[in-house]
N, CA and C atoms as a LAMMPS dump frame, in Angstrom:
ITEM: TIMESTEP
0
ITEM: NUMBER OF ATOMS
591
ITEM: BOX BOUNDS ff ff ff
-5.0000000000000000e+02 5.0000000000000000e+02
-5.0000000000000000e+02 5.0000000000000000e+02
-5.0000000000000000e+02 5.0000000000000000e+02
ITEM: ATOMS id mol type element x y z
1 1 1 N -295.393 399.899 -199.027
2 1 2 C -295.396 401.258 -197.922
3 1 3 C -295.009 402.21 -198.251
4 2 1 N -294.572 402.251 -199.486
5 2 2 C -293.751 403.495 -200.064
6 2 3 C -294.36 404.107 -200.939
7 3 1 N -295.575 403.519 -201.261
8 3 2 C -296.471 404.753 -201.793
9 3 3 C -296.919 405.581 -201.467
10 4 1 N -296.747 406.246 -200.535
11 4 2 C -297.7 407.201 -199.709
12 4 3 C -297.015 408.405 -200.604
13 5 1 N -295.527 408.447 -200.545
14 5 2 C -294.694 409.39 -200.838
15 5 3 C -294.088 409.132 -201.782
16 6 1 N -293.552 408.36 -201.925
17 6 2 C -292.78 407.744 -203.317
18 6 3 C -293.292 407.495 -204.754
19 7 1 N -293.159 407.77 -206.164
20 7 2 C -293.822 407.667 -206.951
21 7 3 C -293.49 406.301 -207.867
22 8 1 N -294.008 405.851 -208.646
23 8 2 C -292.92 404.987 -209.338
24 8 3 C -291.98 404.534 -210.053
25 9 1 N -290.945 406.149 -210.269
26 9 2 C -289.899 406.64 -211.132
27 9 3 C -288.619 406.248 -209.938
28 10 1 N -288.639 405.548 -208.525
29 10 2 C -287.792 405.473 -207.963
30 10 3 C -287.94 407.438 -207.239
31 11 1 N -288.455 408.315 -207.513
32 11 2 C -288.16 409.151 -206.915
33 11 3 C -289.392 409.697 -205.617
34 12 1 N -289.4 411.079 -205.164
35 12 2 C -289.946 411.19 -203.864
36 12 3 C -291.042 412.196 -203.869
37 13 1 N -291.928 412.571 -203.481
38 13 2 C -293.035 413.679 -203.966
39 13 3 C -292.2 414.706 -202.768
40 14 1 N -292.074 416.25 -202.8
41 14 2 C -291.479 416.497 -201.41
42 14 3 C -292.224 418.581 -201.774
43 15 1 N -291.605 419.145 -200.817
44 15 2 C -292.733 420.142 -200.505
45 15 3 C -291.533 421.781 -200.478
46 16 1 N -291.78 422.015 -201.106
47 16 2 C -290.536 423.584 -200.283
48 16 3 C -291.135 425.151 -200.488
49 17 1 N -290.78 425.458 -199.906
50 17 2 C -291.043 427.133 -200.135
51 17 3 C -290.327 428.254 -200.05
52 18 1 N -290.516 428.768 -201.29
53 18 2 C -289.094 429.14 -201.812
54 18 3 C -289.047 430.995 -202.299
55 19 1 N -288.122 431.943 -201.63
56 19 2 C -288.26 433.13 -202.535
57 19 3 C -288.389 433.006 -203.378
58 20 1 N -288.618 434.377 -204.372
59 20 2 C -288.348 434.83 -205.787
60 20 3 C -286.718 434.498 -205.927
61 21 1 N -286.053 435.18 -205.576
62 21 2 C -284.908 435.172 -206.038
63 21 3 C -284.28 433.244 -206.149
64 22 1 N -284.724 432.852 -205.461
65 22 2 C -284.402 431.421 -205.519
66 22 3 C -285.333 430.608 -206.715
67 23 1 N -286.291 431.214 -207.488
68 23 2 C -287.227 431.215 -208.168
69 23 3 C -286.835 431.368 -210.105
70 24 1 N -286.145 432.958 -209.674
71 24 2 C -285.217 433.378 -210.636
72 24 3 C -284.012 432.538 -211.042
73 25 1 N -283.674 431.853 -210.225
74 25 2 C -282.048 431.385 -210.316
75 25 3 C -282.883 430.306 -210.731
76 26 1 N -283.451 429.389 -210.222
77 26 2 C -283.812 428.212 -211.362
78 26 3 C -284.618 428.566 -212.809
79 27 1 N -285.38 429.477 -212.718
80 27 2 C -286.028 430.187 -214.163
81 27 3 C -284.793 430.443 -215.497
82 28 1 N -283.177 430.705 -214.933
83 28 2 C -282.422 431.432 -215.485
84 28 3 C -281.722 430.007 -216.047
85 29 1 N -280.897 429.687 -214.442
86 29 2 C -280.057 428.808 -214.487
87 29 3 C -280.295 427.192 -214.43
88 30 1 N -281.512 427.223 -214.438
89 30 2 C -281.693 425.12 -214.493
90 30 3 C -281.939 425.084 -212.94
91 31 1 N -281.672 425.617 -211.581
92 31 2 C -281.384 424.962 -210.593
93 31 3 C -280.894 426.51 -209.322
94 32 1 N -280.985 426.055 -208.935
95 32 2 C -280.773 427.022 -207.489
96 32 3 C -280.024 426.228 -206.06
97 33 1 N -279.05 426.74 -206.204
98 33 2 C -278.101 426.523 -204.931
99 33 3 C -277.955 427.398 -203.03
100 34 1 N -277.943 426.958 -202.661
101 34 2 C -277.996 428.198 -201.924
102 34 3 C -277.042 428.633 -201.05
103 35 1 N -276.464 429.2 -200.507
104 35 2 C -274.952 429.743 -199.621
105 35 3 C -274.867 430.452 -198.165
106 36 1 N -273.719 430.462 -198.004
107 36 2 C -273.896 430.425 -195.951
108 36 3 C -274.572 431.964 -195.618
109 37 1 N -274.328 432.95 -197.1
110 37 2 C -274.787 434.373 -197.101
111 37 3 C -275.594 434.685 -196.278
112 38 1 N -277.263 433.536 -196.989
113 38 2 C -278.454 433.957 -197.679
114 38 3 C -278.866 433.38 -196.236
115 39 1 N -278.045 432.39 -195.479
116 39 2 C -279.133 431.96 -194.202
117 39 3 C -278.786 432.958 -193.029
118 40 1 N -276.921 433.945 -193.176
119 40 2 C -276.715 434.483 -192.39
120 40 3 C -277.856 436.007 -192.561
121 41 1 N -277.982 436.535 -193.892
122 41 2 C -278.948 437.922 -193.772
123 41 3 C -280.409 436.775 -193.255
124 42 1 N -280.554 435.759 -193.782
125 42 2 C -282.386 435.461 -193.053
126 42 3 C -282.21 435.564 -191.899
127 43 1 N -281.631 435.013 -190.725
128 43 2 C -281.717 435.04 -189.659
129 43 3 C -281.063 435.822 -188.556
130 44 1 N -280.153 436.769 -189.262
131 44 2 C -279.987 438.145 -188.687
132 44 3 C -279.204 437.611 -187.21
133 45 1 N -279.558 438.498 -186.416
134 45 2 C -278.544 438.309 -184.697
135 45 3 C -278.725 436.311 -184.224
136 46 1 N -279.418 435.94 -184.621
137 46 2 C -279.878 434.648 -184.488
138 46 3 C -279.016 433.413 -185.577
139 47 1 N -278.381 434.575 -186.551
140 47 2 C -277.916 433.602 -187.453
141 47 3 C -276.671 432.605 -186.889
142 48 1 N -276.265 432.98 -185.82
143 48 2 C -274.752 432.199 -185.366
144 48 3 C -275.588 431.174 -184.685
145 49 1 N -276.901 430.63 -184.022
146 49 2 C -277.414 429.735 -184.115
147 49 3 C -277.382 428.778 -184.978
148 50 1 N -278.473 429.278 -185.832
149 50 2 C -278.592 428.357 -187.161
150 50 3 C -277.394 428.274 -188.237
151 51 1 N -276.245 428.909 -188.105
152 51 2 C -274.939 428.413 -188.779
153 51 3 C -274.117 427.473 -188.014
154 52 1 N -274.347 427.21 -186.772
155 52 2 C -273.632 426.333 -185.998
156 52 3 C -273.982 425.101 -186.527
157 53 1 N -275.782 424.809 -185.74
158 53 2 C -276.557 423.718 -186.893
159 53 3 C -276.506 423.141 -188.321
160 54 1 N -276.008 424.748 -188.873
161 54 2 C -275.697 423.84 -190.968
162 54 3 C -274.637 423.8 -191.081
163 55 1 N -273.784 424.24 -189.875
164 55 2 C -272.396 423.763 -190.965
165 55 3 C -272.341 422.424 -190.489
166 56 1 N -273.141 422.318 -189.642
167 56 2 C -272.614 420.373 -189.082
168 56 3 C -273.199 419.608 -189.868
169 57 1 N -274.454 419.73 -190.359
170 57 2 C -275.296 419.627 -191.137
171 57 3 C -274.407 419.238 -192.645
172 58 1 N -273.648 420.237 -192.913
173 58 2 C -273.068 420.161 -193.949
174 58 3 C -272.04 419.219 -194.24
175 59 1 N -271.036 419.589 -193.448
176 59 2 C -270.37 418.616 -193.089
177 59 3 C -270.862 416.989 -192.974
178 60 1 N -271.285 416.554 -192.5
179 60 2 C -272.108 415.24 -192.111
180 60 3 C -273.313 414.963 -194.02
181 61 1 N -273.83 415.656 -194.184
182 61 2 C -274.992 415.359 -195.216
183 61 3 C -274.146 414.522 -196.244
184 62 1 N -273.014 415.324 -196.035
185 62 2 C -272.233 415.24 -197.821
186 62 3 C -271.588 413.655 -198.041
187 63 1 N -271.786 413.15 -196.557
188 63 2 C -271.009 411.483 -196.22
189 63 3 C -272.173 411.031 -197.386
190 64 1 N -273.555 411.518 -197.567
191 64 2 C -274.809 411.001 -197.777
192 64 3 C -275.005 410.418 -199.094
193 65 1 N -275.756 412.069 -199.657
194 65 2 C -275.806 412.559 -200.673
195 65 3 C -274.355 413.753 -201.218
196 66 1 N -273.813 413.074 -202.201
197 66 2 C -272.118 413.827 -202.379
198 66 3 C -272.879 415.72 -203.287
199 67 1 N -272.346 416.457 -202.075
200 67 2 C -272.928 417.739 -202.369
201 67 3 C -272.247 418.614 -203.585
202 68 1 N -272.841 419.475 -204.383
203 68 2 C -272.498 419.826 -205.631
204 68 3 C -271.6 420.928 -205.354
205 69 1 N -269.997 421.468 -205.86
206 69 2 C -269.185 422.596 -205.307
207 69 3 C -269.757 423.625 -205.416
208 70 1 N -271.183 423.67 -205.688
209 70 2 C -271.559 425.77 -206.046
210 70 3 C -272.546 425.536 -204.787
211 71 1 N -272.912 424.402 -203.8
212 71 2 C -273.533 424.405 -203.045
213 71 3 C -272.97 424.362 -201.641
214 72 1 N -273.155 425.664 -200.944
215 72 2 C -272.717 425.376 -199.775
216 72 3 C -273.756 425.01 -198.32
217 73 1 N -275.103 425.663 -198.601
218 73 2 C -275.996 425.019 -197.967
219 73 3 C -276.887 424.577 -198.464
220 74 1 N -277.478 423.409 -197.507
221 74 2 C -278.993 422.74 -198.573
222 74 3 C -280.665 423.635 -198.559
223 75 1 N -281.244 423.401 -198.976
224 75 2 C -282.791 423.652 -198.678
225 75 3 C -283.523 422.347 -198.544
226 76 1 N -284.132 423.276 -197.875
227 76 2 C -285.432 422.135 -196.754
228 76 3 C -286.776 421.95 -197.53
229 77 1 N -286.665 420.231 -197.278
230 77 2 C -288.325 420.219 -198.247
231 77 3 C -289.08 419.339 -197.722
232 78 1 N -289.76 418.78 -197.673
233 78 2 C -291.152 418.321 -196.613
234 78 3 C -291.94 417.138 -197.405
235 79 1 N -292.157 416.021 -196.965
236 79 2 C -292.923 415.265 -197.893
237 79 3 C -294.585 415.489 -197.166
238 80 1 N -294.748 416.548 -196.057
239 80 2 C -296.444 417.204 -196.107
240 80 3 C -296.312 418.573 -196.699
241 81 1 N -296.92 418.814 -197.312
242 81 2 C -296.838 420.951 -197.766
243 81 3 C -297.388 421.35 -196.576
244 82 1 N -298.162 420.759 -195.525
245 82 2 C -298.428 421.5 -194.371
246 82 3 C -297.156 422.274 -193.922
247 83 1 N -296.56 421.456 -193.797
248 83 2 C -295.076 421.697 -193.297
249 83 3 C -294.507 422.524 -194.012
250 84 1 N -294.093 422.711 -194.947
251 84 2 C -293.356 423.596 -196.016
252 84 3 C -294.446 425.104 -195.691
253 85 1 N -295.005 424.969 -195.432
254 85 2 C -296.312 425.717 -195.118
255 85 3 C -295.796 426.644 -194.097
256 86 1 N -295.426 426.204 -193.091
257 86 2 C -294.707 426.448 -191.876
258 86 3 C -293.479 427.521 -191.624
259 87 1 N -292.986 427.054 -192.718
260 87 2 C -291.818 427.956 -192.986
261 87 3 C -291.787 429.151 -193.498
262 88 1 N -292.679 429.304 -193.918
263 88 2 C -293.409 431.241 -193.915
264 88 3 C -293.272 431.783 -195.978
265 89 1 N -293.293 432.704 -196.298
266 89 2 C -293.263 433.18 -197.243
267 89 3 C -293.246 432.713 -198.604
268 90 1 N -292.863 433.063 -199.288
269 90 2 C -292.242 432.727 -200.733
270 90 3 C -293.66 432.293 -201.628
271 91 1 N -293.084 430.951 -202.307
272 91 2 C -294.043 430.284 -202.728
273 91 3 C -293.773 428.636 -202.613
274 92 1 N -295.148 428.001 -202.882
275 92 2 C -294.691 426.485 -202.644
276 92 3 C -294.739 425.744 -203.981
277 93 1 N -293.515 425.225 -203.278
278 93 2 C -292.908 424.602 -204.792
279 93 3 C -293.288 422.839 -204.381
280 94 1 N -293.944 422.063 -205.742
281 94 2 C -294.245 421.005 -205.835
282 94 3 C -293.094 420.134 -206.51
283 95 1 N -292.517 418.842 -205.593
284 95 2 C -291.034 418.963 -206.624
285 95 3 C -291.251 417.255 -206.029
286 96 1 N -290.552 416.632 -207.364
287 96 2 C -290.081 414.908 -207.381
288 96 3 C -288.885 415.144 -207.508
289 97 1 N -288.466 414.193 -206.465
290 97 2 C -287.029 414.237 -206.612
291 97 3 C -287.082 412.954 -206.306
292 98 1 N -285.164 413.092 -206.823
293 98 2 C -285.216 411.351 -206.896
294 98 3 C -284.378 411.085 -206.292
295 99 1 N -285.019 409.874 -205.532
296 99 2 C -284.356 409.107 -203.791
297 99 3 C -282.776 409.19 -203.578
298 100 1 N -282.155 408.906 -204.872
299 100 2 C -280.689 409.492 -204.243
300 100 3 C -280.14 410.543 -204.169
301 101 1 N -281.143 412.075 -204.307
302 101 2 C -280.469 413.489 -204.028
303 101 3 C -281.263 413.88 -203.081
304 102 1 N -281.476 413.662 -202.014
305 102 2 C -281.6 413.811 -201.057
306 102 3 C -281.597 413.321 -199.698
307 103 1 N -281.106 413.844 -198.644
308 103 2 C -280.785 413.339 -197.101
309 103 3 C -282.718 413.254 -196.783
310 104 1 N -282.517 412.42 -196.204
311 104 2 C -283.932 412.264 -195.128
312 104 3 C -283.704 412.02 -193.913
313 105 1 N -284.904 413.59 -193.109
314 105 2 C -284.479 412.506 -191.32
315 105 3 C -286.194 412.856 -190.796
316 106 1 N -285.966 413.009 -189.168
317 106 2 C -287.17 413.152 -188.702
318 106 3 C -287.452 415.179 -188.661
319 107 1 N -288.383 415.171 -188.831
320 107 2 C -288.106 417.164 -188.873
321 107 3 C -288.08 417.007 -187.12
322 108 1 N -288.719 416.773 -186.512
323 108 2 C -288.853 416.786 -184.844
324 108 3 C -287.365 416.551 -184.4
325 109 1 N -285.651 415.835 -185.463
326 109 2 C -284.642 416.133 -184.666
327 109 3 C -283.592 416.913 -185.374
328 110 1 N -284.423 417.351 -186.737
329 110 2 C -283.846 418.423 -187.038
330 110 3 C -283.826 419.463 -186.382
331 111 1 N -285.057 420.085 -185.693
332 111 2 C -285.035 421.26 -184.725
333 111 3 C -284.573 421.018 -183.077
334 112 1 N -285.208 419.915 -183.34
335 112 2 C -283.471 419.983 -181.795
336 112 3 C -281.932 420.227 -182.229
337 113 1 N -281.578 420.212 -183.744
338 113 2 C -280.125 420.443 -183.417
339 113 3 C -280.402 421.88 -183.578
340 114 1 N -281.632 422.599 -184.452
341 114 2 C -281.58 424.017 -184.516
342 114 3 C -281.962 424.719 -183.088
343 115 1 N -282.212 424.377 -181.987
344 115 2 C -282.361 424.622 -180.958
345 115 3 C -280.868 424.199 -180.131
346 116 1 N -280.061 423.407 -180.766
347 116 2 C -278.899 423.14 -180.068
348 116 3 C -278.6 422.165 -178.961
349 117 1 N -279.915 421.408 -179.064
350 117 2 C -280.099 420.282 -177.722
351 117 3 C -279.243 418.919 -178.831
352 118 1 N -279.242 417.946 -177.479
353 118 2 C -278.875 416.806 -177.791
354 118 3 C -280.249 416.116 -178.323
355 119 1 N -279.732 415.346 -179.372
356 119 2 C -280.87 414.77 -179.522
357 119 3 C -280.569 412.897 -179.298
358 120 1 N -281.364 412.536 -178.076
359 120 2 C -280.851 410.939 -177.51
360 120 3 C -281.677 409.749 -178.351
361 121 1 N -281.45 408.273 -177.665
362 121 2 C -282.421 407.633 -177.84
363 121 3 C -283.192 407.456 -177.532
364 122 1 N -284.089 408.235 -176.785
365 122 2 C -285.116 408.257 -176.114
366 122 3 C -286.036 409.712 -175.788
367 123 1 N -286.884 409.769 -175.767
368 123 2 C -286.928 411.626 -174.777
369 123 3 C -286.534 410.747 -173.061
370 124 1 N -286.621 409.798 -172.728
371 124 2 C -286.172 410.192 -171.372
372 124 3 C -284.83 410.425 -171.46
373 125 1 N -283.723 410.214 -172.218
374 125 2 C -282.298 409.917 -172.073
375 125 3 C -281.952 411.665 -172.36
376 126 1 N -283.329 411.989 -173.79
377 126 2 C -282.906 413.855 -173.72
378 126 3 C -283.54 414.728 -172.792
379 127 1 N -284.585 413.633 -171.655
380 127 2 C -284.866 414.725 -170.339
381 127 3 C -283.374 414.495 -169.534
382 128 1 N -283.035 413.809 -169.074
383 128 2 C -281.449 413.108 -168.315
384 128 3 C -280.954 414.287 -169.011
385 129 1 N -280.158 414.278 -169.606
386 129 2 C -279.032 414.748 -169.934
387 129 3 C -279.547 416.954 -170.436
388 130 1 N -280.615 417.063 -170.533
389 130 2 C -281.302 418.618 -170.29
390 130 3 C -281.261 418.376 -169.04
391 131 1 N -281.729 418.075 -167.87
392 131 2 C -281.745 417.98 -166.382
393 131 3 C -280.137 418.059 -165.955
394 132 1 N -279.043 417.133 -166.619
395 132 2 C -277.772 417.251 -166.184
396 132 3 C -277.415 419.141 -166.332
397 133 1 N -277.609 419.153 -167.272
398 133 2 C -276.824 420.514 -167.446
399 133 3 C -277.596 421.389 -167.289
400 134 1 N -278.669 421.494 -166.286
401 134 2 C -279.756 422.931 -165.879
402 134 3 C -278.874 422.405 -164.259
403 135 1 N -278.335 421.481 -163.799
404 135 2 C -278.217 421.186 -162.89
405 135 3 C -276.713 421.545 -162.689
406 136 1 N -276.023 422.107 -163.386
407 136 2 C -275.007 422.724 -163.956
408 136 3 C -275.134 423.612 -163.975
409 137 1 N -276.145 424.577 -164.398
410 137 2 C -275.866 425.401 -164.233
411 137 3 C -275.594 426.24 -166.071
412 138 1 N -276.167 425.639 -166.779
413 138 2 C -275.964 425.647 -168.029
414 138 3 C -276.913 425.677 -168.763
415 139 1 N -276.752 426.179 -170.155
416 139 2 C -277.799 425.579 -170.977
417 139 3 C -277.009 425.739 -172.352
418 140 1 N -277.983 425.007 -173.439
419 140 2 C -277.145 424.054 -174.87
420 140 3 C -276.613 425.517 -175.481
421 141 1 N -277.216 427.191 -175.741
422 141 2 C -276.106 427.558 -175.986
423 141 3 C -275.51 428.052 -175.803
424 142 1 N -275.23 428.156 -174.615
425 142 2 C -273.926 428.934 -173.613
426 142 3 C -272.804 427.758 -173.784
427 143 1 N -273.388 426.256 -173.983
428 143 2 C -272.581 424.686 -174.183
429 143 3 C -271.927 425.687 -175.541
430 144 1 N -272.947 425.396 -176.542
431 144 2 C -272.176 424.948 -178.339
432 144 3 C -271.833 427.116 -178.592
433 145 1 N -272.395 427.277 -177.99
434 145 2 C -271.711 428.676 -178.826
435 145 3 C -270.483 429.363 -178.016
436 146 1 N -270.329 428.985 -176.815
437 146 2 C -269.561 429.377 -175.863
438 146 3 C -267.901 428.329 -176.591
439 147 1 N -266.919 428.647 -175.311
440 147 2 C -265.511 427.945 -175.749
441 147 3 C -264.89 427.078 -174.387
442 148 1 N -265.772 426.967 -173.079
443 148 2 C -265.664 426.404 -172.194
444 148 3 C -265.964 424.897 -171.973
445 149 1 N -267.007 424.851 -172.802
446 149 2 C -267.384 423.568 -172.201
447 149 3 C -267.091 422.597 -173.744
448 150 1 N -265.975 421.929 -174.583
449 150 2 C -265.661 421.806 -175.526
450 150 3 C -266.091 420.249 -175.069
451 151 1 N -265.531 419.389 -173.709
452 151 2 C -266.248 417.922 -173.769
453 151 3 C -268.122 417.789 -174.194
454 152 1 N -268.173 418.834 -173.113
455 152 2 C -270.038 418.808 -173.701
456 152 3 C -270.481 418.717 -174.576
457 153 1 N -270.257 420.453 -175.306
458 153 2 C -270.625 420.684 -177.072
459 153 3 C -270.117 418.857 -177.56
460 154 1 N -268.976 418.245 -178
461 154 2 C -268.916 417.422 -177.989
462 154 3 C -270.315 416.313 -178.327
463 155 1 N -270.328 415.721 -176.885
464 155 2 C -271.28 415.556 -176.678
465 155 3 C -272.035 415.287 -177.583
466 156 1 N -272.942 416.57 -176.881
467 156 2 C -273.598 417.23 -177.851
468 156 3 C -273.776 417.131 -179.715
469 157 1 N -272.826 417.581 -180.214
470 157 2 C -272.542 417.469 -181.379
471 157 3 C -272.677 415.744 -182.19
472 158 1 N -272.28 414.992 -181.418
473 158 2 C -271.887 413.171 -181.584
474 158 3 C -273.336 413.033 -181.298
475 159 1 N -274.181 413.161 -180.814
476 159 2 C -275.289 412.352 -180.576
477 159 3 C -276.391 413.752 -182.15
478 160 1 N -275.898 414.693 -182.412
479 160 2 C -276.994 415.205 -184.1
480 160 3 C -276.34 414.022 -184.952
481 161 1 N -275.547 413.123 -184.567
482 161 2 C -275.626 411.636 -185.975
483 161 3 C -276.89 410.889 -185.895
484 162 1 N -277.328 411.108 -184.719
485 162 2 C -278.849 410.649 -184.855
486 162 3 C -279.985 411.403 -186.134
487 163 1 N -279.459 412.161 -186.414
488 163 2 C -280.755 412.7 -187.489
489 163 3 C -280.691 411.8 -188.979
490 164 1 N -279.942 411.473 -188.877
491 164 2 C -279.945 410.458 -190.161
492 164 3 C -279.962 409.159 -189.961
493 165 1 N -280.617 408.475 -188.499
494 165 2 C -280.757 407.278 -188.667
495 165 3 C -281.831 406.719 -189.441
496 166 1 N -282.994 407.513 -190.435
497 166 2 C -283.955 407.025 -190.472
498 166 3 C -283.994 407.236 -191.769
499 167 1 N -282.178 407.575 -192.78
500 167 2 C -282.5 408.264 -193.871
501 167 3 C -282.427 406.845 -194.647
502 168 1 N -281.745 405.59 -194.903
503 168 2 C -282.301 404.332 -194.98
504 168 3 C -283.574 404.169 -195.147
505 169 1 N -283.823 404.231 -194.261
506 169 2 C -285.616 403.769 -194.192
507 169 3 C -286.606 404.478 -194.901
508 170 1 N -286.477 406.069 -194.745
509 170 2 C -287.278 406.026 -195.353
510 170 3 C -286.883 405.792 -196.875
511 171 1 N -285.632 406.097 -197.594
512 171 2 C -285.766 405.992 -199.056
513 171 3 C -285.97 404.712 -199.915
514 172 1 N -286.288 403.746 -198.397
515 172 2 C -287.085 402.763 -199.14
516 172 3 C -288.329 402.552 -198.818
517 173 1 N -289.153 403.639 -198.197
518 173 2 C -290.455 403.492 -197.904
519 173 3 C -290.792 403.233 -196.647
520 174 1 N -290.386 402.872 -195.833
521 174 2 C -290.675 402.832 -193.936
522 174 3 C -290.814 404.093 -193.44
523 175 1 N -291.974 404.605 -193.482
524 175 2 C -292.211 405.803 -192.532
525 175 3 C -292.504 405.581 -190.949
526 176 1 N -292.638 404.444 -190.774
527 176 2 C -292.41 404.103 -189.068
528 176 3 C -291.671 405.061 -188.092
529 177 1 N -292.047 404.87 -187.142
530 177 2 C -291.554 405.962 -186.212
531 177 3 C -291.074 407.147 -186.747
532 178 1 N -291.764 408.083 -187.429
533 178 2 C -291.213 409.268 -187.767
534 178 3 C -292.565 410.253 -187.457
535 179 1 N -292.419 410.98 -187.309
536 179 2 C -293.13 412.524 -187.118
537 179 3 C -293.426 413.223 -188.229
538 180 1 N -292.202 413.864 -188.895
539 180 2 C -292.87 414.678 -190.082
540 180 3 C -291.385 414.366 -191.107
541 181 1 N -291.587 413.697 -192.188
542 181 2 C -290.481 413.583 -193.222
543 181 3 C -290.14 415.186 -193.793
544 182 1 N -288.275 415.104 -193.121
545 182 2 C -287.845 416.643 -193.951
546 182 3 C -286.785 416.149 -194.96
547 183 1 N -286.352 416.501 -195.587
548 183 2 C -285.625 416.288 -196.568
549 183 3 C -284.693 417.41 -196.858
550 184 1 N -283.534 417.53 -196.955
551 184 2 C -282.224 418.7 -197.178
552 184 3 C -282.266 418.524 -198.505
553 185 1 N -281.926 418.804 -199.921
554 185 2 C -281.396 419.274 -201.153
555 185 3 C -280.178 419.869 -201.194
556 186 1 N -279.241 418.817 -201.907
557 186 2 C -278.481 420.901 -202.164
558 186 3 C -278.947 421.838 -202.873
559 187 1 N -279.631 421.196 -204.36
560 187 2 C -280.089 422.212 -205.17
561 187 3 C -281.588 421.877 -205.374
562 188 1 N -282.242 423.024 -206.514
563 188 2 C -283.652 422.78 -206.799
564 188 3 C -282.909 422.853 -208.096
565 189 1 N -283.529 421.725 -208.401
566 189 2 C -283.728 421.334 -210.306
567 189 3 C -284.755 421.959 -210.739
568 190 1 N -284.969 422.626 -211.477
569 190 2 C -286.549 422.96 -212.944
570 190 3 C -287.11 421.937 -212.613
571 191 1 N -285.996 420.763 -213.569
572 191 2 C -286.638 419.474 -213.764
573 191 3 C -287.651 419.009 -212.847
574 192 1 N -287.431 418.881 -211.528
575 192 2 C -288.04 418.638 -210.648
576 192 3 C -289.533 419.39 -210.342
577 193 1 N -289.852 420.699 -210.564
578 193 2 C -290.344 421.037 -210.688
579 193 3 C -291.694 420.199 -210.751
580 194 1 N -292.977 419.697 -209.85
581 194 2 C -294.234 419.316 -210.617
582 194 3 C -295.494 420.485 -210.873
583 195 1 N -295.752 421.426 -209.57
584 195 2 C -295.978 422.146 -209.073
585 195 3 C -295.452 423.54 -208.779
586 196 1 N -296.654 424.846 -208.741
587 196 2 C -295.549 425.817 -208.124
588 196 3 C -296.931 426.617 -208.293
589 197 1 N -296.735 427.642 -206.621
590 197 2 C -298.086 427.93 -206.242
591 197 3 C -299.138 428.105 -205.43
């Protein structure tokens, strides 16, 4: 089952789209790391929404894969090149990454975090939670970026732990119940690049 994405050397084939500055860093240093300031600059006025999700991710993902001191934020990579294509701009890199250097999850769950949404055990549970918020006259953004709803905010961020529910299964080659495999990488190493362009 694991042969679809994994290579025989305990690595997985992933795709990422990166800007020229990242490619220059890889060429110069042999690796590249991401910083919070880059994400803030990229997303402009929407940055607070993204930073909320990214900071949570960093705090929790480093429990699964140790974060190098220089790395502040992750790079996103995907098992399917079409998913990397959708991130827009830059150069598509094909990587072979050691399984123990990636944090795996379903792209659909990460999208929920970027929308500051609740991740339920089922679509029905998510719908019920959204309806409860709507009944109270609240939105996810109002709850997550405001200071007035700590209990609701905690319930939402606690649900985000489900992001990692497929990590071990994906590492072992079990891709059942996964919409699209996404992986967070603390760095991109030159030695991982198999193809560029």
